N, C-alpha and C positions, 0 to 999 in steps of 0.2 A: 597854740592854734587860734587865731582871731575868728569872730563868729562874722558870716554875712547873713544879714536879716532882711527878709522879705515880706511883708504884709504881716509881721508879728511872729513868721516863723524864722527862729535862728540856727543857722547851719554852722556846726562848729564845737556844740557843747551838747552837754546829755546825751540822751538817748539818740541814738541816728534816726534821723528824719527819713520818712517812708514816701516814696516818690511811685506814683502809677501811672502807668503810660496808656495813653489813647491810642491804639493801633486800628484803624480803619480805612476803608477807602473811599466810602460815600459821605455825603453830609448827613443823611440820615442816620447812617449807623453811626458816625462819629457822636452826633448829639445823643444817641442812644445809649452808647458807653457812659459817656458823660452824665447823663441821668441816672445811670445804675452806680455811680459813684457818691450821688447824694446821702447825706447821713452815715457814711462810711468813715473809719477813723485811720486817715492818713494825713500827710502834710503838704505834698506837691503833686500837683498834675503835669506830666511830660506829654505834649503833643507832638507824636510821632509823624513829622508832617510829609515823610517821604513816604508814608503810607498812603497819602490823601491823592486820590486820582485827578485832583483839580489844582495840584500845588503851583502849577505854572500860571494860573490865572489869579494876578494879584489881588483883584476885587474880591474874588471869591474867596481868597484867603482871610482877607479883611473882614469881610461878612461873617465868616465861620467863627474868626476868632472871637468876634463883639458877641455872637450868640453864646459860644462856649463859657465867655465871662459871666455872662446872665445865668447860665445853667449853674456853673461852679462858684457863683459868688465869690467872696473874697479869699478864695483858695490860691496860694501861690502856683503861678503858670510858668512852666520852662517850657520853651520851643525849641525843637530839635529836627534839622533835616540829617540823618545818618546816611553818609553814601553809601554806595554798593560795595566799594572796597574795604569797608569797615562794618560791614554787616547790615547795610540798609536795604531797603526795598526798590529803589528807583534810581537810574543814573541822573546826574544834573551836571550842567556845564559851570565852570568856575565863575564866568561872570554871575550867571543867575543865582549862584549859591550865595555869593557877596549881597545882590540887589534883595533877594528874599530875606535874609537875615537883617539886612539894613532898615527894611521897611516894618519887619516886627520888632526893631529896636526903636528908632524913629519915631513910630507913630503909637507907641507903647501898645502894641497890641498883646504883649505877652509880659511878663515880669523878669525872665531871665532867657538868655540864649545858650546854646552849646554850639562851639565851633570846634572843629578838628582839628587837632594841632599838624597831624600832614596835609592840611590844604595847603600849607606854605607860610613861613613867616611874615611875607608881606600881606597875605589874607589875613591872618590872625590878629596882626597889629591894626590893620585898617578897621575891621570888626570891632576888636578891644576898645578903640578910640571912639568908634561910632556908638557903642553900648554906653561908655563911661560917660560922654557927651550926655546922653540921655538919663544919665543916674542909673544906669542899670547892670547889676552884674553880669558876669560872663563866665561859664564854665569851658575851659579848654580841655578837650577830650582825645585820649587816643585808644584804639581798639585793636586787638589781635585775636582772629577767632581761629587761628592755626596752631598757636603755641603760646610758650609763655618765656618772654626774654629772660635774660639775666637779671638779678636785683640792681646791678650796676645800671643795665640799660633801662630798668623801670624807673629808676631814682632820677637818671639824667633826662628821660623825657618830662618826668613831672617839673623837674627844676628848668629845664627849658620852656615850658608853659609858663611858669611864673615868671620868668625872666620877660616874656613877651607881653606880660600885664594880666594873666587870668586872674581871677577873684578865687576860682574853685578849681581844682586840678582833678582830672578824672582819667582812671586807667581800667580797661577791661581787657583780659587775658583768658585765653583758653589753655586749660592744663591737660598734660599727657600722663600726669602721674600725681600721687600725692605731694610729693616733693615739689613739684611746681606751685600748689597751692601755698606751701611753706615759703616760698620763694616771693609770693606777692604779698603775704603777710609779713613777712621781714622788710620789703621795700616800703610798705606802708608805715610799718612802725618807725622805720628809719627816717621817713619824710615827714612824718608826725613831729619828729624832733627838730628836724632843719628846717622846716618851713611855717611860716604864720596863716598860710593860706589852709582852707579846710578842703579835706580830700574826699574823693569817691572812688574808692577801688573794689575791684570784684576779680574772682577767679570764676569763671563760667561754667555751665555744665553739672552734673552731679557732683564730681569730686570736688568744686568749689563752694558747694552751698554753706559750708561753715563759714567762708569768708563773707556771706551775705548777712549773718548773723551776728559776727563778732566784732563789729566795726568799732564799737564803745571800747573794747580792748585795745585794737591794734591800731585805732586812730583814722578808721572812715567814717564819715559824718552822715554820709546818705546810703540807704539801700533800696533796691526796686523791689516791689511787691505787684502782684496782679489781681485784677478783680476780671476774671475770665481769661483773654488771649494774653501771652508774654509776648514780649519785644526782645527777649535774649535767653539762651538757654540757661536752665537752673533759677530762673526766677520763682518765688515761693508765694503762695495764695496769702492775700492780706490777714485773714484772721490768724493763720499759724503764725505769720511773721510777727504781727502784734504781740501773741503771747510769748514768743522765745524772746523778742526784745525786751519785753517787762521783764521777765524772769531773770534775765542776765543784769538788767538795769538794777533791780532790786536787791541782789546779791552781789554787786559789785561794791 
């Protein structure tokens, strides 16, 4: 697995990197959450901009991003608009989805962007090209909040994302039973042998908690922790997550 390095954070080797989401509707709450992250031990901040009530105002997005950079200093900064169909907070039209991510990448408002695989090949390839021209890595993601597809389907989705130019491949699925969690872990292990891209994979909800902890064993390079509100089911509080990741890393 190759590394993708952003501001000294190398995704793809060693202990899985911890990403903490900012999920807030107003600028004051966004900045309050960011200040609460100061001096905490984690690796990446994800701004879930689908939560932001003024995401349609690009000038406000620019201003909020610059203030966040000031609060968070050199912390790697991931920009994500999660669409409603993949578990996000608000709807967005395809044209503005492209424009929002284009501005974030071209103007270097952030350090990485997340683009959904099922936004369409044309959209993904366009945003991959924009991000790469800006010398910015891009995560191509797929989420299923209803079920866990077969191992073959999960691997096919990740390979398709890689073929479109993704730097990091992300899959999040909902298990219906313990066997579904094993399916996700098996797909992760297979893909970690067959791809050079770092992976971010998780089985959501309580049954899938093990998938958020065992990335160093099965091949997932990033996990999500919380300081306050979670952005998806099954996320673990930051202090507990650090403790378990350290325990596994020191004994592997």
